[in-house]
N, C-alpha and C positions, 0 to 999 in steps of 0.2 A: 327065323329068316322070313323076310318079307319081299314080295315081288312087286316091282314098279314097272310102269309102261315105258316104252322107249322114249317117248316125248318127255316124260318126267325126268328120266335119266339125263337127257340132253340139257334141260334147264338146271338140274342139280350139278351137273358137271361144269357148266359155265359158272355157276355160283362158286363152286369149289375152287376153280382156277382163279377167279377174280379175288376171292378172299385170300388165297395163297399168295397172290401177287402183292396185295396190300400188306399181308403179314410179313413178307420178305422185305418190304420197304420200311418196316419199323427198325430203326437204327440201334435202339437200346438193347436189343436181343441179339445173341450170337447166331450166325448162320447155321452152325451145327445144331443148336437147340431148335431153331425154326424148322430145319429140315426133318429132324426126328419127329417133331410134333405133327408135321404134315404127313409124313410116311405112316405114322401110327394111326392117324385119323383115316387115311385111305384104306389101310388094312382092316380097321374096325368097320368102317362104313360099308365096304364091298363084301364083308363077311356077313353083315346083317341084311344088306340089300344086294344080293348077288346079281350080276348081269349075266343071265343065263340064255343060252340058245336052245333050239328045239330038243336036243339030246340031253338037256339038263346041265351041260358043262358051264361052269362059271368062268367067263372069259377074263375076269379081273380078279383072279384068285391071288392069294399071297405070293405064290411063286411068280406070277406075272408081274405084280407090282414091284417085287424086289429083284426082278431079273436084271435091273440096271447094274447090280454089283458084278455081274459077269459079262457086261457089255464090252466088246472089243475096243470101242472108241474110248471108253473110260480107262481101260488098261493102257491104251496108247498114250492118252493124256498124262497119266501118272508117270509112265516111263519117261516121257519127254521132259516132265518136270524134274525128274531125277538127273537126267542127262544135262539139263540146263543148270542144275545146282552144281554139277561137276565142273562146268565152265566157270561158274561164279566162285566156287570154293578154291579152285586152283589159280584164280586170277589170270586166266590164260590170255586175256587181251591186254594185260598191262604192258607187255613189251612193245606191242604195236603202238600203243598210245604214248608210251615213253619216247619211242623213236619219232613219232609225229611232233611231239613237243620240242624235241631237239632240232628238228628241221625248221620249225616255225616258232622260235622262242618269243618273238616280238609280235606275233599275230594271233592272239588268243581267240579273236572272233572267227578267224578262218578255221582254227582248230575245232571250235565248237560246232561250226557248220559241218565240218567233216565228220565229227563225232555223231551228230544227228543223222547224217547220211548213212553212217555205219549202223546206227540203230535201226534205220529203215530197212536195211538189207538183212541184218541179223534177225529182226523180228519176223521175217518170212520163214525162218527155219527154227528159231528158238522161241519158246513160250515168252510172251511179252513181259511177264512179271520178273523173271530173272534178268532180262536185258535191262529193264529200268533199274533194278537193284544194283547192277554193275555200274551204271552210268551216273547215278545220283551223286555219290562221293567224288567221282571223276570230274564232273562238271563243277562241283564246288571247289575242287582243288585248282581247276583251270582259272576260274573267275575270282579266286581269292584276292589277287592283287589288281583286279580290274575295277574300274569305277562303275560297277553294276551290281545288281542284286541277283541272288540265286533264283528268285521268283520269275525273272525274265526268261529262264531257260527250262525250268522243270515241267511246267505245263506243256510247252512244246515237246519236251522229251516224251511225256506220256502219250501225246497225240500222235507223234511220229511212230512210236512203237505200235499203237493201235492200227495206224494206216499200213505199216509194213505187214501186220498180221493178216491182212485181207488178200495177200498175193499168192499164197500157196496153201495146200491142204493142211499142213501142220503149223501154219502161222498162228493159229489161234485154236483153242479147244472148241470154240463154237463151230468152226469149219468142219472139224471131225464129227461133231454131233449132228450137224445138218447132213453130212455125207452118210452117216450111219442111218439116219431116218430115211433118206432117199433109197438106200439099199434095202431097208426093211419094208417100206411101203410100195416101192415100184420096181425093186430088183434091178436098179440102175446104179452103177458105181461112178464116183467122181475120181478122176486120176489126179496125180500130184500137182500138175501144172494146168489143169482144165480152165482155171479162171485167172491165170497169172497175167495175161496181157491186159485184160480189162481192169483187174485189180491194180496193176502197176500204173496205169494211166490215172486212176482215181488217187492212188497213194502219192504219186509224184506231184500231182496238182495240189493235193493237200500239203505236201512238204513245202512247196514254194509259198503257199499261203502262210504257213507257220513261220518260215524264215523271214518273210517280208513284214508281216503284220504284227509279229511279237515285238517289234521295235516301237510300235505306236502305243502310247499310254492309254488311249481311248479303248483299245481292244484288250490290252493286258496291263492292268494297273501295277505300277512298281510299288511293291510293299516291302521296301527295305526297312530296317529297324527304325531309322529316323522318321520315315513316313508313317510307320505304325504308331510311333509315339505321338505325332501330331494328330493322327486320326483317333487317338485313344482306343486303338484296336487291341484290346487285351486278349483277343482270341489267338494272337500270334505268340503269346508268352508261354513260359513253362509254369507249371504248378509246382511249388516247392515249399519247404517248411523251414522257417527261421526262428531261432530262439533268442530271446532278449538277454544280453550279457549282464553279468552281475553289476558292473559299473556303468551300464548304458544310460545315456541321456534320455532315453525313451521312458525310463521308469518314472511313474507319476504323471506322465503326459496323457492328455485326452485328445480327441479329434478336433480339428479345426476345419470347418466346412467339409466334413467327411473324410479328411486326410490326417494322418499322424505326422507331426513335425519330424522332418528328416526322411520321411518315406512318401513324399508328395507324389512321386512318379509311379508309385507301386500300388496295385490294387490288392487290398487285404480282403480275402474271401471269408476267413474264419479265424477266430482266436481260441486256441485250446488252453484251458487253465485247469490243471489237474484232470479230473474226470469230466469236467464241464466244457462244452463247446458253445461259443458265442458267435452267432452269425450277424452280419451287417443288417441295418446301419448300426454303427457303434457309438452313437451320440451318448455322452455321459460316462462311457466306459474308461476307466483309468488303468493304464498298463502297469503290470507288476513284473518283478524279477522272475524269470523262468517261464513267462508266457510264451507259447508257441504260436507263431503267426503262419497261417497257411495263405500264401500269396501267389498272385499271378504276376510273373516278372520275366523280363527278357534276360538273355545271357549277359548283355552289356550292363544292364541295370543291376544284376546280381553282383557282378564284379565291383561295381561302383559302391553299392551299399555295404558290401563286406569290407571295403577299404575304410569306411567310416568307423569301424569297430563298435557299432552300436548293437549289431546283431551278428549272430554266427549261424552256420549251417547246423541243423539238428542231426547229430550223429547217434547211431544206435548205442554206442558206448564211447566213453572218453578215450581218445586214441591220438597221441601226439603225432604218430606217423601220418594219419590222415589230416589232422588239423594243420600241419605245416606244409602239406603238399597242396599246391594251388593249381595243378594242371587240370583243366576242365575241358571236356569235349562233349559233342553230341553224338548219340548213337540211336539208330532207328530199329524198332522191333520188326523183324521180317515176317511175311505171311505164314511161313512154315515153322516159325520159332516155337520151341517148347515152352517159352514164357507166356504165350498167348493163353488167356483165361486164368492165369495165375497172378497173384499179387507179388510185389517185390519182397515182402516178408516171407511168403510161403516158399519161394524158391531159394531163400537164403542168398540173395544176390551178392552181398558183400563177400561171402566166403566162397561162392561159386566162381566169381570172376575177379576177386581180389581188388575190387573198387566199389565206390559208393554211388548210388543214384541220389542226386540232390535236387532234381527237377524233372517234371513231366509235362510234355506238350502233346495235346490231342486234338487233331483236326481243328474244328471251329467251335468246340463246345467249352463252356465254362464249367469247371468241375469244382465242387465245394467239399467233397470228401477229403479226408487225409490221404495224401499221396500213396502211402504204404498200404492203404486199404483198397486201392483200385485194381480190379483185374485188368491186366494189360491187353491191348488190342493191336492187330497188325497196323503198322504205320505210326504208332506212338513213338515220339522222339524223347529219349531220356537224356538228361543232363548228367554226365558221369564224371566223377573225380577219382583220380588215381595216379600212380607213377607213370612216367612216360613209357616204360617198357610194357606195363600192363595195358595201357591204352592201345599201344601198337599191336599187342597180341589179340585184341578184340577183333582185328581184321580177319583173323583165322577162325572166328566163331560163326557158325551158321545162324545162331539165334539173333545176333545183333549186327547192324551195319553201321560202323563208325562214319560220321559225316565229315571225315577228313581223308584226303587221298594224297599220299606221298608219291611223287614221280620217281619211283625207284624200280629197280629190276625185280622181277618176280622171284620168289624164294626157290622154287623147284621147277626148273624149265622142263625136266623130263616128265614129271607128272602132268604139267600143264599141256605139253605136247600130246601126251597120251589121251587126255581129256578131249582135246580138239579132234584128234584122229578118230576116236571112237564116235564122236558126234557126227563128223563128216561121213563116216562109213555108214552110219544108220540112215542119214539123209540120202546118201547115194543108193543104198539097197532099196529104200522105199520109193525114191523118185524113179528109178529105172525098173521098178516092179520085179526085181530079182527075188525078193521075198515080200510077203504081205507086210504092211507097215507095222502092225502089232507085233509080228515075229521079229522084225528088224529092231524095233524099240526094246523088246525084252532081251534080245541078244546084246544090245548096247548096255543095258543095266547089268547083265551078267559080266560083261567085259569091264565095266566100271569097278565092280567089286573084285574081279579076278586080278586086275592090274593095279589094285589098291589106290585108285583115284579117289574113291570114297570108301569108308568102312560101312559095315551093316547098319550101325547106329545112325550114321549120317544119311544113308539111303532112306531109312525109315522116316527120319525127320524131314526129308525133302518132300515127302508126300503131304500135300495140303488137305487136311481132313475136311475143312470147310468146303473146298472145291469138290472133293469126292462125294460128300453127302448132298451137296447142291445138285450135282449132275445126276445122281441116282434119283433124287426127288423129282427133278425136272423130267427125266425119262419116264417116271411113273405117271406124272401128270399128262405128259404127251401121249402115253398109252391110253389113259382114260378118255381124252378127247377124241382119239382116233377110233377106239373100240366102240364107244357109245354112240358114234355118229355125230358128235358135236362139231368135228372138223368140217364135215359135209354141210351141217346146218350153217356154220359161220361163213363158209365159202359161198353158199347160196345167197345168204344175206348180203354179202359184199357185192356179188354179181348183180343182184336185183337193184341195189342202190345205184350201180354204175351201168345199168341196162342201156344198151345202144352204144356204149363206148368201145373204142378200139382195144385190142389186146394190150398194146403198149401203154395206153392210159390206165388200164386196170392194173397192170404190173407196176406202173409208177405209183399209183395210189396205195397199192399193197406195200411197196417199198417204203413210202413215207409213213404209213401206219406202223410198220415194224420199227422203223428208225426212231420214231417218237417213243414207242413203248420201251425200246431197249435202254432208254436213258433213265427209266424209273424202276425197272426190275433188272435182275441179273441177265446179261446177254446170253448166258448158257440156257437159262430158263426160257428166255424169249425165243431162242433158236429152236429148242425142242417143241415148244408149244405151237409155234407157227409153221413148223415143217410139214405136218400132215395137212394143214390148211393150204399151204403153198402147192403141195402135190395135187390136192383135190381141185384147186383152181386151174392148174395146168391141164388136167384131164378134161375139164369142162370147156376150156378155151382151145382144146386140141393143140396145145403147145407142149414141147418136150419138157417133162418134169425137171430135167437137169437144168434147164434155163431158169425156172422159178427157184430152184434150190440155190443157184448161184446168186440170183437177185437177193434171196434171203440172207446169204452169207455177207454180201456187201452191206445190207441194211442193218444187220445186228452188230456190225463192226463200226457203225457210226456213233460210238458211245462218247460223245464230246460235251453234252449239255449239262451234266451234273457230276459231282464227285462220286456219287453212288453208282454211276453207270458202269464203271469198270474199276478193277482192283488197282490198276496203276494210277488212276486218277486220285484214289484215296491215298496211295503211298506218297504222292508228291504234295499233297495238300498241306501237311504239317511243315516240312522243310521249305516249301515255297511260300508259306504264310498266305495261302489263298482263302478267299471267301467264296461262298456258293455263287454269288453274282459274277465272279471272275470267270467261272466255267461257262456261264450263259453268254457273257459278252464276247469271249474269245472262241467259244465252241459253236455258237449259233451260225456265224458266217461260214465256218468250215463245214458244218452240216449242210447248209444251203449249197455250197460249192460241190460237195459230194453228190447231192441230188442232181445238180445241173450236169455234171460230168457223166453221171450214170445215164441220164436221159438222152444225152447226145451220143454216147458211145455204145450203149447196150444194144440198141436195135441194129446197128451196123455190124457189130461183132457176132451177134447171135441171131441175125436174120429174122427179126420179129416183124 
């Protein structure tokens, strides 16, 4: 063991936090892996270099660093995720939406606005991710016969869910984490509706922006399939594998200006011949019978090329049943899916779901591996082929979200009503402070199991392991910067830079700093890291720490500028065919609007 000075600990803690933030930004590694690496490093580092006080106690012992696993806010978040999954699984909102469509059958735009307003309200009480998962296929079903693309509505869906999440204590996991930090460091509690008025003003202003400006192509580019084709935007396509037929006209053909005759609209990423893989450019390569083409292709282009009979989908085994069945749909991998981290081959997808994966679409990256070798990620969209009954049954799977929504009655009204009643009871008990929120949430989970809304297996799979480890790691990093005095150092630095400024100006600058940071790292990590700094600034400004905590909540919920900023942004990226720049173009004015509304309303409502 080695002893370091307090000043050295401060600089090392800053370095650890900055490196951790950069590490989390590496998209090619899973959040679970990154969190485990950071936790392991913290455990090793503070065992070798213990942060001791006068009596020799190590304030950053393994017990302290891992204490996040028993944190009440973490347990509350996980319970609310399970309750949200109960609402998703039972499709408890289908009846209301079905009724809405019956009332306004010829006014889909009005129905969509009402749906987004419903998302705004629901997100105040249900974790944003389940809400977005519920409404992605619903919106697709509504606009199916409209002269519009899904991309017009999915980014607004994500943003409205984020805005709704800033209105109550349980609207977002970040709200609970900030509340927990405030209680830990200042012994001050946030109540359920402490920031609802201010949050609602910001949220409704953002809602109006989303409704009005999503119509303008300058702010939200229409990336319909036709537009994608003209832009040569292969990022919007599926990765799939096609085999050259025995009597195909492609046999013996070579490329012409980089394209194969008959496949001019398709981007060929790789050609598999036996055990050998050939990557582009393919100049001089002559196609042979049995060659497997790994291609980037849209759903429409796939149907067109299959109709030419020059290629066919590569099946695991020759099977007339699957060959003759041409019903194809899209299904998205959900964040809590057991498929995440596994390949299609490893999970025996065909036998598990009785259908085939014939294509894969992933965010905005071009993937050159064979599709079956890729570990699946949340938000991946799979192109699935199977019988109509099988495709319909996928709606009852928590692993996959079919991108088709039939306007039909829900299957089991009794279970759906139980799910809603349990959730509303938990919210009521927590909001009226009849029970502590964590107790009410745990009671809700027990009720979900007891009344058979979800079984034990479904409950366990509702827990997002990535979110769990991310929160634990963030709490550990927050503990490091608070215990070592790094929070005090950063707050002093910020106050020195803004010396002579009014408290409102300092709070606004802090808000903007957090708002920018939260778009490049997880908002949960951002909330936990900045919470001790916010509380320290409040004490030095002689301002109520609750006021700075609420400002922090609003700031970390402005996750609009990048797809990495929030999980719902990533979920809509594939189905909406968005590019990174789309988030900047549509999200930046919304971020500025939130800053402006915060600046105008915050001093009035909180007497600064």
